[in-house]
C-alpha angles and dihedrals in degrees: 000000000000115000090184090061091049093048092048090050090053094046092051092043089240099140140082136222121225119235087248091055092049092051094047092047091052095047092045094044093238113150128217091244090054092049091051092046091050092052097043092051096031140091138225109256100172134022126206104194093167097051115128136262088007137004113262143184141207116239124200118205142134132250121238090276092052097256113146116249132184118208126187113209128186126209101227118145083293127029106268125195107220103181143346131206145155107250117236110244093220092059099048139055106225085341088281107083128044116243 
């Protein structure tokens, strides 16, 4: 998976958010600017090549305040944000590797 392609899509506002991602962002009080910041300054920590209908990946980044965020992006014809959440510290090592 190409993190540069994802970052460029975010920078040029050439991406979409799923309804699920919009709902999760609202309920978790995560703003669009923070999602974009986390992706642009983040890294891919897991890849899901066999996801359907499109391959996807998990990106670890931080919002503008430094709070860890995980973002799942799919590689459809356009980059699509599938979901967003704040990782639970007790389930991750440095928020990058599952315990």
